[in-house]
C-alpha positions as CSV (number, residue, x, y, z in Angstrom):
1,M,29.0,23.3,45.0
2,K,28.7,19.7,46.1
3,T,27.1,17.5,48.6
4,T,28.8,14.5,50.1
5,I,26.6,11.6,51.2
6,R,27.9,9.0,53.5
7,L,26.0,5.8,54.4
8,D,26.7,3.4,57.1
9,T,26.4,0.1,55.2
10,K,27.3,-2.1,58.1
11,Q,23.7,-2.5,59.2
12,A,22.4,-3.0,55.7
13,S,25.1,-5.6,55.0
14,M,24.3,-7.5,58.1
15,E,20.6,-7.5,57.2
16,L,21.3,-8.8,53.7
17,Q,23.5,-11.5,55.2
18,R,20.7,-12.4,57.5
19,I,18.2,-12.6,54.7
20,A,20.5,-14.7,52.6
21,S,21.3,-17.2,55.3
22,K,17.9,-17.5,56.9
23,D,15.0,-16.2,54.9
24,I,16.0,-17.1,51.4
25,P,16.5,-20.8,52.1
26,Y,13.1,-20.8,53.8
27,A,11.5,-19.1,50.8
28,V,13.1,-21.5,48.4
29,A,11.7,-24.5,50.4
30,L,8.3,-22.8,50.5
31,G,8.4,-22.3,46.7
32,L,9.5,-25.9,46.1
33,N,6.7,-27.2,48.3
34,G,4.2,-25.0,46.6
35,V,5.0,-26.2,43.1
36,A,5.4,-29.9,44.2
37,K,1.9,-29.8,45.9
38,A,0.4,-28.2,42.8
39,A,2.0,-30.8,40.5
40,R,0.7,-33.6,42.7
41,D,-2.8,-32.2,42.6
42,Q,-2.6,-31.8,38.8
43,V,-1.7,-35.4,38.2
44,K,-4.4,-36.6,40.6
45,Q,-7.0,-34.6,38.7
46,E,-5.8,-36.1,35.4
47,L,-5.9,-39.8,36.6
48,P,-9.6,-40.3,35.9
49,S,-9.1,-39.3,32.3
50,I,-6.2,-41.7,31.9
51,F,-7.8,-44.7,33.7
52,H,-11.6,-45.3,33.4
53,N,-13.3,-45.3,36.8
54,T,-10.3,-45.0,39.0
55,N,-10.9,-45.9,42.7
56,A,-9.8,-43.8,45.7
57,F,-6.7,-46.0,46.2
58,T,-5.3,-45.2,42.8
59,R,-6.3,-41.5,42.9
60,N,-4.4,-41.1,46.1
61,A,-1.3,-42.8,44.7
62,V,0.5,-39.5,44.0
63,A,2.3,-37.9,47.0
64,F,5.3,-35.7,47.7
65,T,7.9,-35.2,50.5
66,P,8.5,-31.5,51.3
67,A,11.7,-29.6,51.1
68,T,13.1,-27.7,54.2
69,K,15.4,-24.7,54.5
70,N,18.2,-27.2,55.2
71,Y,17.2,-29.7,52.5
72,Q,16.3,-27.9,49.4
73,T,14.6,-30.8,47.6
74,A,10.9,-31.8,47.2
75,T,10.2,-35.2,45.8
76,I,7.0,-36.1,43.9
77,F,6.4,-39.9,43.8
78,I,3.9,-42.8,43.4
79,K,3.4,-44.6,46.7
80,D,5.0,-48.0,47.0
81,Q,1.7,-50.1,47.0
82,Q,0.2,-48.4,44.0
83,A,3.6,-48.4,42.2
84,K,3.5,-52.2,42.1
85,Y,0.8,-52.0,39.5
86,L,1.0,-48.5,38.1
87,Q,4.6,-49.1,37.0
88,F,3.2,-51.1,34.1
89,E,1.0,-48.2,33.1
90,E,4.0,-45.9,33.3
91,Y,6.7,-48.0,31.7
92,G,4.8,-50.8,30.0
93,G,5.9,-54.4,30.3
94,T,4.4,-57.7,31.2
95,R,2.6,-58.4,34.5
96,T,2.5,-61.9,36.0
97,P,0.7,-63.4,39.0
98,S,3.7,-62.7,41.2
99,D,3.0,-59.0,40.8
100,N,-0.3,-59.4,42.6
101,I,-0.1,-57.0,45.6
102,T,-2.8,-58.7,47.6
103,N,-1.9,-62.3,46.8
104,P,1.7,-62.8,45.5
105,S,1.2,-66.6,45.6
106,A,-1.7,-66.5,43.1
107,K,-1.4,-68.8,40.1
108,G,-3.2,-66.5,37.7
109,L,-4.1,-62.9,37.1
110,V,-7.8,-62.0,37.5
111,V,-9.2,-60.0,34.6
112,A,-12.8,-58.7,34.7
113,A,-15.1,-59.5,31.8
114,P,-17.7,-57.0,30.7
115,N,-20.5,-58.9,32.5
116,A,-18.6,-59.1,35.8
117,K,-20.1,-57.3,38.8
118,K,-18.4,-53.9,39.3
119,N,-18.2,-51.6,42.2
120,A,-18.7,-47.8,42.0
121,S,-15.1,-47.3,40.9
122,G,-15.4,-49.8,38.0
123,G,-13.3,-52.5,39.6
124,L,-14.2,-55.9,41.0
125,P,-15.8,-55.7,44.4
126,K,-13.7,-57.0,47.3
127,G,-14.2,-60.7,47.8
128,Y,-16.0,-61.0,44.5
129,V,-13.8,-63.8,43.1
130,K,-13.9,-65.7,46.4
131,S,-17.7,-65.5,46.4
132,L,-17.8,-66.8,42.8
133,A,-15.6,-69.8,43.8
134,Q,-17.9,-70.6,46.8
135,K,-21.0,-70.2,44.6
136,A,-19.5,-72.5,41.9
137,Q,-18.8,-75.2,44.5
138,Q,-22.3,-75.0,45.9
139,D,-23.9,-75.0,42.4
140,L,-21.8,-78.0,41.4
141,Q,-23.0,-79.9,44.5
142,R,-26.6,-79.0,43.8
143,A,-26.3,-80.0,40.2
144,K,-25.0,-83.4,41.1
145,A,-27.8,-83.9,43.5
146,A,-30.6,-82.6,41.2
147,G,-29.4,-84.0,37.9
148,R,-31.0,-82.4,34.9
149,K,-33.5,-80.6,37.1
150,G,-30.9,-78.2,38.5
151,K,-31.1,-74.5,38.8
152,A,-31.8,-72.5,35.6
153,Q,-28.7,-70.4,36.2
154,S,-25.5,-71.4,38.0
155,I,-21.8,-70.4,38.3
156,L,-19.2,-72.6,36.7
157,K,-15.5,-72.7,37.1
158,I,-13.9,-73.8,33.8
159,T,-10.3,-74.6,33.2
160,G,-8.6,-72.9,30.2
161,K,-7.9,-75.0,27.1
162,N,-6.4,-74.6,23.6
163,G,-5.0,-71.1,24.5
164,K,-8.3,-69.8,25.9
165,P,-8.2,-68.6,29.5
166,G,-10.2,-70.3,32.2
167,G,-12.4,-68.4,34.6
168,F,-15.8,-68.2,36.2
169,F,-18.9,-68.3,34.0
170,L,-22.6,-67.8,34.4
171,Y,-24.3,-70.8,32.8
172,N,-27.9,-70.5,31.6
173,R,-29.3,-74.0,31.5
174,Q,-32.4,-73.1,29.5
175,Q,-30.5,-71.3,26.8
176,R,-27.4,-73.5,27.1
177,S,-25.2,-70.4,27.1
178,L,-22.1,-69.4,29.0
179,T,-21.3,-65.8,30.0
180,R,-17.8,-65.1,31.1
181,L,-17.5,-63.1,34.4
182,V,-13.8,-63.2,35.1
183,S,-10.8,-64.7,33.3
184,F,-7.6,-66.2,34.8
185,V,-4.6,-65.4,32.7
186,S,-0.9,-66.2,33.1
187,K,0.3,-62.7,32.0
188,A,-0.9,-59.4,30.8
189,S,1.0,-57.0,28.6
190,Y,0.8,-53.2,28.9
191,K,1.9,-50.2,26.9
192,P,3.0,-47.0,28.6
193,K,0.0,-44.6,29.0
194,M,0.2,-42.9,32.4
195,G,3.0,-40.4,31.6
196,F,3.6,-39.5,35.3
197,H,7.2,-38.3,34.8
198,Q,6.4,-36.3,31.7
199,K,3.4,-34.6,33.3
200,V,5.3,-33.7,36.5
201,E,8.3,-32.4,34.5
202,Q,6.1,-30.3,32.2
203,F,4.2,-28.8,35.1
204,I,7.3,-27.9,37.0
205,N,9.1,-26.4,34.0
206,K,6.1,-24.2,33.4
207,N,5.3,-23.1,37.0
208,A,8.4,-23.4,39.2
209,N,9.5,-19.8,38.7
210,H,6.1,-18.5,39.6
211,Y,6.0,-20.4,42.9
212,L,9.6,-19.5,43.8
213,T,9.2,-15.8,43.0
214,Q,5.9,-15.7,44.9
215,A,7.5,-17.3,48.0
216,I,10.6,-15.0,47.9
217,D,8.4,-11.9,47.5
218,R,6.3,-13.1,50.4
219,I,9.3,-13.4,52.7
220,L,10.9,-10.1,51.7
221,T,7.6,-8.1,52.0
222,K,5.8,-9.7,54.9
223,G,8.5,-11.7,56.7
224,K,8.4,-15.3,57.8
């Protein structure tokens, strides 16, 4: 006694070919974009623990370009403007005035001293150095006019000497003391500490299969 079963595989074969040519590439792109977006978000969340008081400009430095079903590559990257200074945090090296993204013609790098005015993100407020320069000029003119009876406190611009950097200082006339606000240096050296590439690679190695499997299951069970 036997039973013979015959199946018409033509329709099933056509369906499998359709899935392989259309749905699977879409699912792969979906999975790649899922893991790329998650890796980007993970690095963004970690930035405040790497850099103290990061501002919104730096926190939004990480981005990604999505994959498509015809281009199966998602790219996670640091935006060009932020990369001009974050490259030193990633690879190390020496930064010079020519690396200044807002003023490439600057003759020195501005480094905030502990007593400098800070914004909510911990950086120098916009226009702060310019305002110090204007205040120093005004205070100098008043001091020349008033002589020894000048203001109790004033802003001074002092040129660096004997290997010490110049900058803007708060001068207390009564105490005869100088408090540094900002320094002007010719270069600044950095050691790698950001770990962008390492963090992204570790996250993808750990999570890529999950996002790809999830995307393929979604396509096969629910359709596009």
